[in-house]
C-alpha positions, -999 to +999 in steps of 0.1 A: -811-002-432-797+025-408-813+003-379-794-027-391-762-011-394-768+006-357-777-031-342-743-045-358-724-016-346-736-020-312-733-060-312-695-051-325-688-028-295-706-056-271-684-080-285-651-059-283-660-048-244-662-084-234-626-091-249-616-062-233-629-075-197-626-110-203-588-116-189-597-098-154-634-117-154-612-151-158-585-139-134-610-130-107-629-161-113-599-183-105-590-164-075-624-163-062-646-189-075-618-217-072-612-217-035-650-213-029-657-247-053-624-266-035-633-259+000-671-274-008-654-302-025-630-309+004-660-305+029-672-337+021-638-357+027-613-365+055-587-346+043-551-367+046-523-346+055-499-376+044-495-370+004-489-409+004-524-414+016-554-403-003-585-383+010-614-404+017-649-399+009-672-392+040-702-378+024-720-358+049-705-370+077-686-338+085-716-315+085-734-342+108-700-336+132-700-299+129-739-297+137-736-318+170-704-297+180-715-276+208-683-254+206-692-246+168-728-234+178-714-214+207-687-198+182-717-194+161-735-174+182-704-153+195-701-144+159-734-132+153-734-112+186-698-097+179-711-089+142-740-069+156-724-052+183-694-039+159-718-027+130-741-009+152-715+003+176-694+017+146-722+031+127-734+051+159-699+064+168-692+070+132-722+092+127-721+110+158-684+121+154-697+129+114-723+153+127-696+170+150-673+174+120-698+188+099-697+217+119-672+248+112-647+255+137-611+265+140-586+230+131-613+211+118-590+200+090-564+185+114-591+169+136-607+155+103-572+141+094-565+128+130-597+107+132-586+086+102-554+078+121-571+044+137-582+032+101-551+041+084-525+025+107-510-007+102-531-032+117-502-052+134-490-014+152-524-011+168-524-046+180-494-046+197-506-012+213-535-024+226-517-054+241-490-031+259-523-010+270-540-043+287-506-056+299-508-073+332-489-054+362-472-028+336-501-020+312-513+016+315-550+008+315-542-020+342-523+005+363-550+030+360-580+004+372-559-007+398-552+027+413-587+027+417-593-006+430-614-017+402-592-045+387-564-065+402-532-057+386-524-090+376-551-095+356-546-107+321-576-090+303-569-103+268-561-138+275-592-141+298-619-159+278-644-137+299-629-104+290-614-112+257-648-109+234-653-070+250-619-059+242-620-075+207-652-059+203-643-024+213-612-024+194-631-035+161-654-006+169-627+019+177-607+008+146-632+008+121-656+037+128-636+062+107-648+044+077-684+052+087-674+087+094-658+094+064-688+081+041-714+099+063-696+130+065-697+127+025-733+125+022-739+153+050-716+178+028-741+170+000-774+177+014-784+213+004-786+238+033-819+253+018-836+223+031-826+231+069-836+266+065-868+258+050-876+237+081-862+266+105-888+288+088-914+261+093-906+260+130-891+225+134-867+220+161-830+205+158-844+170+165-868+172+139-846+184+110-825+153+118-850+127+119-872+145+087-839+155+067-804+139+079-819+103+083-837+105+053-808+113+033-784+092+050-803+061+048-788+046+020-753+052+026-759+038+063-777+008+050-748+004+027-719+005+054-739-021+076-741-043+049-703-041+041-693-039+079-716-067+085-698-091+057-664-080+068-669-084+105-691-120+101-657-132+084-633-112+105-602-129+115-571-109+115-573-084+138-595-107+163-570-135+164-538-112+166-553-093+194-568-123+213-573-158+206-598-165+230-624-144+212-642-175+205-655-161+172-663-187+144-635-175+120-612-184+149-631-220+155-627-228+115-592-218+120-581-240+153-602-268+135-580-271+106-545-262+119-542-268+157-541-300+176-553-330+154-562-309+121-598-320+106-599-298+077-627-313+062-648-305+092-632-270+090-645-268+053-678-280+062-679-249+088-668-225+060-692-237+036-723-233+061-709-196+068-705-189+035-742-201+026-756-182+055-739-150+051-751-154+012-787-160+022-785-131+048-771-106+021-797-115-003-825-106+023-808-079+034-803-062-003-841-071-011-860-058+025-837-029+032-815-014+002-846-026-019-827-035-049 
């Protein structure tokens, strides 16, 4: 009898819990699922910009046009390189800074706060500052490199497709490494000092302590950060587009296809759908093989 009452009570609590979270689940579903489903839907149509002309169903034609487009594959390759470069770059830089900031020294609190500035400063302010630095003729960095005879003072670094990708990658690493640093530092401070003391007694070197104690303790947080940064950077549009439209990543390709020149929103939706499917597959494999969830 008591078991039946307990089961009934638990069932009532579960129903009450679902009633509480139902509005949030519905709103989130509308905000996330609807755009995804609608994007997949219009990927099978030739979208008309004239409200008086209905969209034309074309089946898989948009996907076929996309798969034979060399610019799409070039943008896709650039996006993969951009994601790998920026994720590993920000992790290595963030880990190095976290290891330094984990040591005690005078003014450590102030330095720790200053390191977070690139991450918390509004994006538009950082972009304009970087664009000024690379400004032809008057840009401080261009003038400095020109004084060393390493660059022509009239070189437009940001708007040159040969250099834009590198500038955007360095900017992304610089702006986002504080996130990695913060997550890594929090984990470093939770590692018991007794582990290092025991390792020193056993005669382990600094490098051995790092590889045998620090890295295993940081494995999960670094793997999780790599997953998050990989997702964000694979879809990264705002800072790349604001800094240079010539970086050539896939989100810029999708934007140009959908909104510039002769808009082909059905083709752009096809590209976004392919990007979504590839990302979901990669996330699933990463979660199973690396995070082992």
